[in-house]
PDB file of N, CA, C and O in Angstrom:
ATOM      1  N   MET A   1     -72.623 171.239 165.686  1.00  0.00           N
ATOM      2  CA  MET A   1     -73.001 172.237 166.614  1.00  0.00           C
ATOM      3  C   MET A   1     -74.130 172.795 165.984  1.00  0.00           C
ATOM      4  O   MET A   1     -74.019 172.941 164.767  1.00  0.00           O
ATOM      5  N   LYS A   2     -75.077 173.106 166.453  1.00  0.00           N
ATOM      6  CA  LYS A   2     -75.718 173.907 165.441  1.00  0.00           C
ATOM      7  C   LYS A   2     -76.005 175.502 165.868  1.00  0.00           C
ATOM      8  O   LYS A   2     -75.934 175.759 167.070  1.00  0.00           O
ATOM      9  N   THR A   3     -76.222 176.237 165.234  1.00  0.00           N
ATOM     10  CA  THR A   3     -76.106 177.925 164.734  1.00  0.00           C
ATOM     11  C   THR A   3     -77.527 178.498 165.138  1.00  0.00           C
ATOM     12  O   THR A   3     -78.524 178.175 164.492  1.00  0.00           O
ATOM     13  N   VAL A   4     -77.587 179.245 166.083  1.00  0.00           N
ATOM     14  CA  VAL A   4     -78.637 179.864 166.387  1.00  0.00           C
ATOM     15  C   VAL A   4     -78.393 181.344 166.200  1.00  0.00           C
ATOM     16  O   VAL A   4     -77.201 181.647 166.261  1.00  0.00           O
ATOM     17  N   ASN A   5     -79.259 182.365 165.982  1.00  0.00           N
ATOM     18  CA  ASN A   5     -79.278 183.970 166.259  1.00  0.00           C
ATOM     19  C   ASN A   5     -79.929 184.188 167.532  1.00  0.00           C
ATOM     20  O   ASN A   5     -80.826 183.413 167.865  1.00  0.00           O
ATOM     21  N   ILE A   6     -79.513 185.367 168.460  1.00  0.00           N
ATOM     22  CA  ILE A   6     -79.822 185.799 170.128  1.00  0.00           C
ATOM     23  C   ILE A   6     -81.288 185.673 170.259  1.00  0.00           C
ATOM     24  O   ILE A   6     -81.838 185.225 171.266  1.00  0.00           O
ATOM     25  N   HIS A   7     -82.037 186.181 168.956  1.00  0.00           N
ATOM     26  CA  HIS A   7     -83.370 186.502 169.068  1.00  0.00           C
ATOM     27  C   HIS A   7     -83.966 184.931 169.192  1.00  0.00           C
ATOM     28  O   HIS A   7     -84.843 184.564 169.975  1.00  0.00           O
ATOM     29  N   GLU A   8     -83.223 184.073 168.166  1.00  0.00           N
ATOM     30  CA  GLU A   8     -84.175 182.850 168.339  1.00  0.00           C
ATOM     31  C   GLU A   8     -83.687 181.942 169.898  1.00  0.00           C
ATOM     32  O   GLU A   8     -84.228 181.216 170.731  1.00  0.00           O
ATOM     33  N   ALA A   9     -82.436 182.489 169.646  1.00  0.00           N
ATOM     34  CA  ALA A   9     -82.157 181.702 171.364  1.00  0.00           C
ATOM     35  C   ALA A   9     -83.111 182.384 172.511  1.00  0.00           C
ATOM     36  O   ALA A   9     -83.513 181.661 173.424  1.00  0.00           O
ATOM     37  N   LYS A  10     -83.422 183.564 172.477  1.00  0.00           N
ATOM     38  CA  LYS A  10     -84.052 184.051 173.728  1.00  0.00           C
ATOM     39  C   LYS A  10     -85.566 183.133 173.555  1.00  0.00           C
ATOM     40  O   LYS A  10     -86.218 182.570 174.435  1.00  0.00           O
ATOM     41  N   THR A  11     -85.785 183.215 172.303  1.00  0.00           N
ATOM     42  CA  THR A  11     -87.255 182.478 172.217  1.00  0.00           C
ATOM     43  C   THR A  11     -87.453 181.079 172.279  1.00  0.00           C
ATOM     44  O   THR A  11     -88.498 180.607 172.726  1.00  0.00           O
ATOM     45  N   ARG A  12     -86.588 180.435 171.890  1.00  0.00           N
ATOM     46  CA  ARG A  12     -86.414 178.952 172.128  1.00  0.00           C
ATOM     47  C   ARG A  12     -85.729 178.420 173.231  1.00  0.00           C
ATOM     48  O   ARG A  12     -85.454 177.220 173.239  1.00  0.00           O
ATOM     49  N   LEU A  13     -85.437 179.108 174.106  1.00  0.00           N
ATOM     50  CA  LEU A  13     -84.259 178.812 175.353  1.00  0.00           C
ATOM     51  C   LEU A  13     -84.605 177.520 176.065  1.00  0.00           C
ATOM     52  O   LEU A  13     -83.753 176.728 176.469  1.00  0.00           O
ATOM     53  N   SER A  14     -85.877 177.367 176.188  1.00  0.00           N
ATOM     54  CA  SER A  14     -86.361 175.712 176.929  1.00  0.00           C
ATOM     55  C   SER A  14     -86.174 175.172 176.064  1.00  0.00           C
ATOM     56  O   SER A  14     -85.169 174.586 176.466  1.00  0.00           O
ATOM     57  N   ALA A  15     -86.355 174.704 174.738  1.00  0.00           N
ATOM     58  CA  ALA A  15     -86.165 173.769 173.928  1.00  0.00           C
ATOM     59  C   ALA A  15     -84.797 173.255 173.706  1.00  0.00           C
ATOM     60  O   ALA A  15     -84.636 172.050 173.514  1.00  0.00           O
ATOM     61  N   ILE A  16     -83.799 174.074 173.718  1.00  0.00           N
ATOM     62  CA  ILE A  16     -82.218 174.420 173.628  1.00  0.00           C
ATOM     63  C   ILE A  16     -81.792 173.695 174.397  1.00  0.00           C
ATOM     64  O   ILE A  16     -81.108 172.690 174.202  1.00  0.00           O
ATOM     65  N   LEU A  17     -82.273 174.278 175.650  1.00  0.00           N
ATOM     66  CA  LEU A  17     -81.696 173.713 176.804  1.00  0.00           C
ATOM     67  C   LEU A  17     -82.340 172.151 176.877  1.00  0.00           C
ATOM     68  O   LEU A  17     -81.655 171.378 177.547  1.00  0.00           O
ATOM     69  N   VAL A  18     -83.381 171.671 176.367  1.00  0.00           N
ATOM     70  CA  VAL A  18     -83.561 170.249 176.206  1.00  0.00           C
ATOM     71  C   VAL A  18     -82.463 169.257 175.493  1.00  0.00           C
ATOM     72  O   VAL A  18     -81.893 168.235 175.874  1.00  0.00           O
ATOM     73  N   GLU A  19     -82.431 169.938 174.426  1.00  0.00           N
ATOM     74  CA  GLU A  19     -81.412 169.541 173.342  1.00  0.00           C
ATOM     75  C   GLU A  19     -80.013 169.411 173.891  1.00  0.00           C
ATOM     76  O   GLU A  19     -79.363 168.410 173.590  1.00  0.00           O
ATOM     77  N   ILE A  20     -79.522 170.293 174.634  1.00  0.00           N
ATOM     78  CA  ILE A  20     -78.318 170.651 175.583  1.00  0.00           C
ATOM     79  C   ILE A  20     -78.032 169.468 176.198  1.00  0.00           C
ATOM     80  O   ILE A  20     -76.910 168.962 176.177  1.00  0.00           O
ATOM     81  N   GLU A  21     -79.078 168.949 176.801  1.00  0.00           N
ATOM     82  CA  GLU A  21     -78.885 168.203 178.242  1.00  0.00           C
ATOM     83  C   GLU A  21     -78.761 166.942 177.442  1.00  0.00           C
ATOM     84  O   GLU A  21     -78.078 166.054 177.953  1.00  0.00           O
ATOM     85  N   LYS A  22     -79.433 166.661 176.009  1.00  0.00           N
ATOM     86  CA  LYS A  22     -79.381 165.325 175.470  1.00  0.00           C
ATOM     87  C   LYS A  22     -77.792 165.272 174.652  1.00  0.00           C
ATOM     88  O   LYS A  22     -77.580 164.331 173.887  1.00  0.00           O
ATOM     89  N   GLY A  23     -76.869 166.187 174.841  1.00  0.00           N
ATOM     90  CA  GLY A  23     -75.325 166.152 174.427  1.00  0.00           C
ATOM     91  C   GLY A  23     -75.149 167.114 173.069  1.00  0.00           C
ATOM     92  O   GLY A  23     -74.111 167.200 172.414  1.00  0.00           O
ATOM     93  N   GLU A  24     -76.768 168.022 172.718  1.00  0.00           N
ATOM     94  CA  GLU A  24     -76.259 168.717 171.573  1.00  0.00           C
ATOM     95  C   GLU A  24     -75.633 170.055 171.835  1.00  0.00           C
ATOM     96  O   GLU A  24     -76.057 170.718 172.782  1.00  0.00           O
ATOM     97  N   SER A  25     -74.465 170.605 170.928  1.00  0.00           N
ATOM     98  CA  SER A  25     -74.041 172.032 171.343  1.00  0.00           C
ATOM     99  C   SER A  25     -74.567 173.193 170.424  1.00  0.00           C
ATOM    100  O   SER A  25     -74.994 173.000 169.286  1.00  0.00           O
ATOM    101  N   TYR A  26     -74.504 174.214 170.937  1.00  0.00           N
ATOM    102  CA  TYR A  26     -75.284 175.104 170.284  1.00  0.00           C
ATOM    103  C   TYR A  26     -73.871 176.543 170.091  1.00  0.00           C
ATOM    104  O   TYR A  26     -72.991 176.881 170.883  1.00  0.00           O
ATOM    105  N   LEU A  27     -74.170 176.990 168.910  1.00  0.00           N
ATOM    106  CA  LEU A  27     -73.691 178.238 168.765  1.00  0.00           C
ATOM    107  C   LEU A  27     -74.154 179.654 168.635  1.00  0.00           C
ATOM    108  O   LEU A  27     -74.415 180.027 167.491  1.00  0.00           O
ATOM    109  N   ILE A  28     -74.322 180.636 169.769  1.00  0.00           N
ATOM    110  CA  ILE A  28     -75.018 181.658 169.456  1.00  0.00           C
ATOM    111  C   ILE A  28     -74.380 183.397 168.703  1.00  0.00           C
ATOM    112  O   ILE A  28     -73.544 184.117 169.250  1.00  0.00           O
ATOM    113  N   CYS A  29     -75.061 183.675 167.404  1.00  0.00           N
ATOM    114  CA  CYS A  29     -74.309 184.652 166.693  1.00  0.00           C
ATOM    115  C   CYS A  29     -75.035 185.796 166.810  1.00  0.00           C
ATOM    116  O   CYS A  29     -76.245 185.734 167.027  1.00  0.00           O
ATOM    117  N   ARG A  30     -74.423 186.902 166.688  1.00  0.00           N
ATOM    118  CA  ARG A  30     -74.989 188.124 166.529  1.00  0.00           C
ATOM    119  C   ARG A  30     -74.574 188.691 165.229  1.00  0.00           C
ATOM    120  O   ARG A  30     -73.366 188.847 165.054  1.00  0.00           O
ATOM    121  N   ASN A  31     -75.441 189.040 164.243  1.00  0.00           N
ATOM    122  CA  ASN A  31     -75.127 189.667 162.906  1.00  0.00           C
ATOM    123  C   ASN A  31     -74.632 188.429 162.407  1.00  0.00           C
ATOM    124  O   ASN A  31     -73.656 188.924 161.842  1.00  0.00           O
ATOM    125  N   GLY A  32     -74.538 187.321 162.187  1.00  0.00           N
ATOM    126  CA  GLY A  32     -73.540 186.698 162.063  1.00  0.00           C
ATOM    127  C   GLY A  32     -72.305 186.237 162.341  1.00  0.00           C
ATOM    128  O   GLY A  32     -71.626 185.478 161.650  1.00  0.00           O
ATOM    129  N   LYS A  33     -72.097 186.622 163.161  1.00  0.00           N
ATOM    130  CA  LYS A  33     -70.724 186.905 163.968  1.00  0.00           C
ATOM    131  C   LYS A  33     -71.095 185.911 165.238  1.00  0.00           C
ATOM    132  O   LYS A  33     -72.155 186.106 165.832  1.00  0.00           O
ATOM    133  N   PRO A  34     -70.090 184.699 165.705  1.00  0.00           N
ATOM    134  CA  PRO A  34     -70.277 183.913 166.855  1.00  0.00           C
ATOM    135  C   PRO A  34     -69.801 184.885 168.009  1.00  0.00           C
ATOM    136  O   PRO A  34     -69.012 185.827 167.924  1.00  0.00           O
ATOM    137  N   ILE A  35     -70.471 184.422 169.082  1.00  0.00           N
ATOM    138  CA  ILE A  35     -70.612 185.493 170.321  1.00  0.00           C
ATOM    139  C   ILE A  35     -70.348 184.429 171.254  1.00  0.00           C
ATOM    140  O   ILE A  35     -69.461 184.699 172.063  1.00  0.00           O
ATOM    141  N   ALA A  36     -71.176 182.651 171.422  1.00  0.00           N
ATOM    142  CA  ALA A  36     -71.213 182.299 172.689  1.00  0.00           C
ATOM    143  C   ALA A  36     -71.522 180.941 172.402  1.00  0.00           C
ATOM    144  O   ALA A  36     -72.623 180.748 171.887  1.00  0.00           O
ATOM    145  N   ASP A  37     -70.564 179.645 172.691  1.00  0.00           N
ATOM    146  CA  ASP A  37     -70.886 178.394 172.682  1.00  0.00           C
ATOM    147  C   ASP A  37     -71.501 177.598 173.641  1.00  0.00           C
ATOM    148  O   ASP A  37     -70.751 177.237 174.548  1.00  0.00           O
ATOM    149  N   ILE A  38     -72.878 177.150 173.708  1.00  0.00           N
ATOM    150  CA  ILE A  38     -73.288 176.730 174.632  1.00  0.00           C
ATOM    151  C   ILE A  38     -72.871 175.119 175.035  1.00  0.00           C
ATOM    152  O   ILE A  38     -73.565 174.515 174.217  1.00  0.00           O
ATOM    153  N   ILE A  39     -72.291 174.282 175.658  1.00  0.00           N
ATOM    154  CA  ILE A  39     -72.377 172.787 175.613  1.00  0.00           C
ATOM    155  C   ILE A  39     -72.588 172.610 177.062  1.00  0.00           C
ATOM    156  O   ILE A  39     -72.491 173.260 178.104  1.00  0.00           O
ATOM    157  N   PRO A  40     -73.082 170.868 176.454  1.00  0.00           N
ATOM    158  CA  PRO A  40     -73.311 170.604 178.072  1.00  0.00           C
ATOM    159  C   PRO A  40     -72.606 170.204 179.169  1.00  0.00           C
ATOM    160  O   PRO A  40     -71.597 169.499 179.162  1.00  0.00           O
ATOM    161  N   HIS A  41     -73.183 170.691 180.145  1.00  0.00           N
ATOM    162  CA  HIS A  41     -72.154 170.626 181.354  1.00  0.00           C
ATOM    163  C   HIS A  41     -71.335 169.546 181.773  1.00  0.00           C
ATOM    164  O   HIS A  41     -72.100 168.762 182.335  1.00  0.00           O
ATOM    165  N   GLU A  42     -70.171 169.091 181.796  1.00  0.00           N
ATOM    166  CA  GLU A  42     -69.982 167.652 182.494  1.00  0.00           C
ATOM    167  C   GLU A  42     -69.326 168.004 184.102  1.00  0.00           C
ATOM    168  O   GLU A  42     -68.537 168.872 184.477  1.00  0.00           O
ATOM    169  N   ARG A  43     -69.936 167.074 184.720  1.00  0.00           N
ATOM    170  CA  ARG A  43     -69.856 166.823 185.980  1.00  0.00           C
ATOM    171  C   ARG A  43     -68.370 166.360 186.206  1.00  0.00           C
ATOM    172  O   ARG A  43     -67.820 165.572 185.436  1.00  0.00           O
ATOM    173  N   LYS A  44     -67.680 166.968 187.451  1.00  0.00           N
ATOM    174  CA  LYS A  44     -66.448 166.344 187.582  1.00  0.00           C
ATOM    175  C   LYS A  44     -66.756 164.980 188.217  1.00  0.00           C
ATOM    176  O   LYS A  44     -67.819 164.714 188.778  1.00  0.00           O
ATOM    177  N   LYS A  45     -65.610 164.056 188.056  1.00  0.00           N
ATOM    178  CA  LYS A  45     -65.761 162.938 188.408  1.00  0.00           C
ATOM    179  C   LYS A  45     -64.764 162.581 189.835  1.00  0.00           C
ATOM    180  O   LYS A  45     -63.535 162.650 189.856  1.00  0.00           O
ATOM    181  N   ARG A  46     -65.360 162.320 190.607  1.00  0.00           N
ATOM    182  CA  ARG A  46     -65.121 162.215 192.008  1.00  0.00           C
ATOM    183  C   ARG A  46     -63.944 161.351 192.574  1.00  0.00           C
ATOM    184  O   ARG A  46     -63.258 161.493 193.585  1.00  0.00           O
ATOM    185  N   THR A  47     -63.940 160.179 191.342  1.00  0.00           N
ATOM    186  CA  THR A  47     -62.901 159.434 191.902  1.00  0.00           C
ATOM    187  C   THR A  47     -61.575 159.484 191.377  1.00  0.00           C
ATOM    188  O   THR A  47     -60.707 158.680 191.717  1.00  0.00           O
ATOM    189  N   GLU A  48     -61.356 160.600 190.384  1.00  0.00           N
ATOM    190  CA  GLU A  48     -60.390 161.354 189.976  1.00  0.00           C
ATOM    191  C   GLU A  48     -59.654 162.406 190.989  1.00  0.00           C
ATOM    192  O   GLU A  48     -60.120 163.446 191.454  1.00  0.00           O
ATOM    193  N   SER A  49     -58.305 161.797 191.198  1.00  0.00           N
ATOM    194  CA  SER A  49     -57.638 162.720 191.623  1.00  0.00           C
ATOM    195  C   SER A  49     -57.175 164.172 191.171  1.00  0.00           C
ATOM    196  O   SER A  49     -57.150 164.436 189.969  1.00  0.00           O
ATOM    197  N   HIS A  50     -56.823 165.073 192.078  1.00  0.00           N
ATOM    198  CA  HIS A  50     -56.700 166.403 191.248  1.00  0.00           C
ATOM    199  C   HIS A  50     -54.677 166.566 191.174  1.00  0.00           C
ATOM    200  O   HIS A  50     -53.685 166.209 191.810  1.00  0.00           O
ATOM    201  N   PRO A  51     -55.027 167.296 190.018  1.00  0.00           N
ATOM    202  CA  PRO A  51     -53.119 167.081 189.637  1.00  0.00           C
ATOM    203  C   PRO A  51     -52.170 167.399 190.367  1.00  0.00           C
ATOM    204  O   PRO A  51     -51.057 166.916 190.575  1.00  0.00           O
ATOM    205  N   VAL A  52     -52.925 168.585 190.876  1.00  0.00           N
ATOM    206  CA  VAL A  52     -51.977 169.381 192.181  1.00  0.00           C
ATOM    207  C   VAL A  52     -51.942 168.583 193.329  1.00  0.00           C
ATOM    208  O   VAL A  52     -50.880 168.162 193.788  1.00  0.00           O
ATOM    209  N   LEU A  53     -53.127 168.329 193.863  1.00  0.00           N
ATOM    210  CA  LEU A  53     -53.265 167.618 195.402  1.00  0.00           C
ATOM    211  C   LEU A  53     -52.788 166.466 195.426  1.00  0.00           C
ATOM    212  O   LEU A  53     -52.002 166.316 196.362  1.00  0.00           O
ATOM    213  N   SER A  54     -52.949 165.462 194.702  1.00  0.00           N
ATOM    214  CA  SER A  54     -52.068 164.548 194.404  1.00  0.00           C
ATOM    215  C   SER A  54     -50.268 164.622 194.618  1.00  0.00           C
ATOM    216  O   SER A  54     -49.619 163.670 195.051  1.00  0.00           O
ATOM    217  N   GLN A  55     -49.835 165.583 194.325  1.00  0.00           N
ATOM    218  CA  GLN A  55     -48.259 165.542 194.591  1.00  0.00           C
ATOM    219  C   GLN A  55     -47.943 165.903 196.246  1.00  0.00           C
ATOM    220  O   GLN A  55     -46.845 165.667 196.751  1.00  0.00           O
ATOM    221  N   ILE A  56     -48.999 166.465 196.944  1.00  0.00           N
ATOM    222  CA  ILE A  56     -48.420 167.069 198.340  1.00  0.00           C
ATOM    223  C   ILE A  56     -48.445 165.456 199.022  1.00  0.00           C
ATOM    224  O   ILE A  56     -49.231 164.511 198.961  1.00  0.00           O
ATOM    225  N   GLN A  57     -47.223 165.696 199.646  1.00  0.00           N
ATOM    226  CA  GLN A  57     -46.648 164.628 200.553  1.00  0.00           C
ATOM    227  C   GLN A  57     -46.799 165.366 202.298  1.00  0.00           C
ATOM    228  O   GLN A  57     -46.376 166.484 202.592  1.00  0.00           O
ATOM    229  N   ILE A  58     -47.338 164.626 203.042  1.00  0.00           N
ATOM    230  CA  ILE A  58     -46.982 164.719 204.510  1.00  0.00           C
ATOM    231  C   ILE A  58     -46.531 163.756 204.922  1.00  0.00           C
ATOM    232  O   ILE A  58     -46.993 162.621 204.804  1.00  0.00           O
ATOM    233  N   ASN A  59     -44.941 164.301 205.810  1.00  0.00           N
ATOM    234  CA  ASN A  59     -44.070 163.561 206.254  1.00  0.00           C
ATOM    235  C   ASN A  59     -44.170 163.194 207.872  1.00  0.00           C
ATOM    236  O   ASN A  59     -43.277 162.742 208.589  1.00  0.00           O
ATOM    237  N   TYR A  60     -45.264 163.462 208.148  1.00  0.00           N
ATOM    238  CA  TYR A  60     -45.852 163.504 209.549  1.00  0.00           C
ATOM    239  C   TYR A  60     -46.811 162.570 209.770  1.00  0.00           C
ATOM    240  O   TYR A  60     -47.461 162.041 208.868  1.00  0.00           O
ATOM    241  N   ASP A  61     -46.974 162.253 211.379  1.00  0.00           N
ATOM    242  CA  ASP A  61     -48.039 162.091 211.430  1.00  0.00           C
ATOM    243  C   ASP A  61     -49.026 163.079 212.116  1.00  0.00           C
ATOM    244  O   ASP A  61     -48.765 163.386 213.279  1.00  0.00           O
ATOM    245  N   PRO A  62     -50.142 163.616 211.521  1.00  0.00           N
ATOM    246  CA  PRO A  62     -51.183 164.802 211.806  1.00  0.00           C
ATOM    247  C   PRO A  62     -51.983 164.457 213.045  1.00  0.00           C
ATOM    248  O   PRO A  62     -52.622 165.342 213.614  1.00  0.00           O
ATOM    249  N   THR A  63     -51.978 163.442 213.404  1.00  0.00           N
ATOM    250  CA  THR A  63     -52.602 162.690 214.608  1.00  0.00           C
ATOM    251  C   THR A  63     -52.079 163.006 215.619  1.00  0.00           C
ATOM    252  O   THR A  63     -52.777 163.320 216.584  1.00  0.00           O
ATOM    253  N   GLU A  64     -50.197 163.016 215.716  1.00  0.00           N
ATOM    254  CA  GLU A  64     -49.033 163.011 216.862  1.00  0.00           C
ATOM    255  C   GLU A  64     -49.195 164.214 217.806  1.00  0.00           C
ATOM    256  O   GLU A  64     -48.905 165.363 217.470  1.00  0.00           O
ATOM    257  N   GLU A  65     -49.767 163.806 219.227  1.00  0.00           N
ATOM    258  CA  GLU A  65     -49.854 165.045 220.319  1.00  0.00           C
ATOM    259  C   GLU A  65     -48.719 166.162 219.897  1.00  0.00           C
ATOM    260  O   GLU A  65     -47.632 165.667 219.600  1.00  0.00           O
ATOM    261  N   LEU A  66     -48.799 167.387 219.838  1.00  0.00           N
ATOM    262  CA  LEU A  66     -47.802 168.377 220.006  1.00  0.00           C
ATOM    263  C   LEU A  66     -47.327 168.392 221.283  1.00  0.00           C
ATOM    264  O   LEU A  66     -47.931 168.145 222.327  1.00  0.00           O
ATOM    265  N   THR A  67     -45.707 168.838 221.033  1.00  0.00           N
ATOM    266  CA  THR A  67     -45.016 168.634 222.192  1.00  0.00           C
ATOM    267  C   THR A  67     -45.172 170.105 223.322  1.00  0.00           C
ATOM    268  O   THR A  67     -45.910 171.058 223.070  1.00  0.00           O
ATOM    269  N   ASP A  68     -44.529 170.020 224.234  1.00  0.00           N
ATOM    270  CA  ASP A  68     -44.762 171.369 225.106  1.00  0.00           C
ATOM    271  C   ASP A  68     -44.227 172.535 224.133  1.00  0.00           C
ATOM    272  O   ASP A  68     -45.034 173.405 223.808  1.00  0.00           O
ATOM    273  N   GLU A  69     -42.872 172.598 223.639  1.00  0.00           N
ATOM    274  CA  GLU A  69     -41.925 173.312 222.618  1.00  0.00           C
ATOM    275  C   GLU A  69     -43.012 173.341 221.260  1.00  0.00           C
ATOM    276  O   GLU A  69     -43.603 174.383 220.977  1.00  0.00           O
ATOM    277  N   GLU A  70     -43.117 172.634 220.816  1.00  0.00           N
ATOM    278  CA  GLU A  70     -44.178 173.012 219.952  1.00  0.00           C
ATOM    279  C   GLU A  70     -45.629 173.778 220.004  1.00  0.00           C
ATOM    280  O   GLU A  70     -46.051 174.374 219.013  1.00  0.00           O
ATOM    281  N   TRP A  71     -46.301 173.721 221.138  1.00  0.00           N
ATOM    282  CA  TRP A  71     -47.226 174.809 221.843  1.00  0.00           C
ATOM    283  C   TRP A  71     -46.707 175.844 221.935  1.00  0.00           C
ATOM    284  O   TRP A  71     -47.174 176.812 221.335  1.00  0.00           O
ATOM    285  N   GLY A  72     -45.718 175.932 222.622  1.00  0.00           N
ATOM    286  CA  GLY A  72     -45.069 177.351 222.715  1.00  0.00           C
ATOM    287  C   GLY A  72     -44.694 178.154 221.559  1.00  0.00           C
ATOM    288  O   GLY A  72     -44.459 179.359 221.649  1.00  0.00           O
ATOM    289  N   GLU A  73     -44.624 177.321 220.196  1.00  0.00           N
ATOM    290  CA  GLU A  73     -44.452 178.529 219.248  1.00  0.00           C
ATOM    291  C   GLU A  73     -45.888 178.649 218.577  1.00  0.00           C
ATOM    292  O   GLU A  73     -45.999 179.356 217.575  1.00  0.00           O
ATOM    293  N   ILE A  74     -47.150 177.885 219.169  1.00  0.00           N
ATOM    294  CA  ILE A  74     -48.071 178.668 218.579  1.00  0.00           C
ATOM    295  C   ILE A  74     -48.487 179.629 219.206  1.00  0.00           C
ATOM    296  O   ILE A  74     -48.934 180.583 218.569  1.00  0.00           O
ATOM    297  N   GLU A  75     -48.468 179.655 220.352  1.00  0.00           N
ATOM    298  CA  GLU A  75     -48.849 181.073 221.385  1.00  0.00           C
ATOM    299  C   GLU A  75     -48.422 182.247 220.546  1.00  0.00           C
ATOM    300  O   GLU A  75     -48.552 183.393 220.976  1.00  0.00           O
TER     301      GLU A  75
END
């Protein structure tokens, strides 16, 4: 992880972003104190299931038509 001060980060922002795209991480400091980490963005993988949504179970046929009683409950 590379460290830069705020002035250098503002001055070299485009160059720093190019390096971040390549996988480099940066720590931005103000007066020698860390204030922000800039890390490469990780895209979510669409093939991985969501931990909570994968636990939901549907115990009925959602394509089944409603009965007259069930339609009455909706109104």
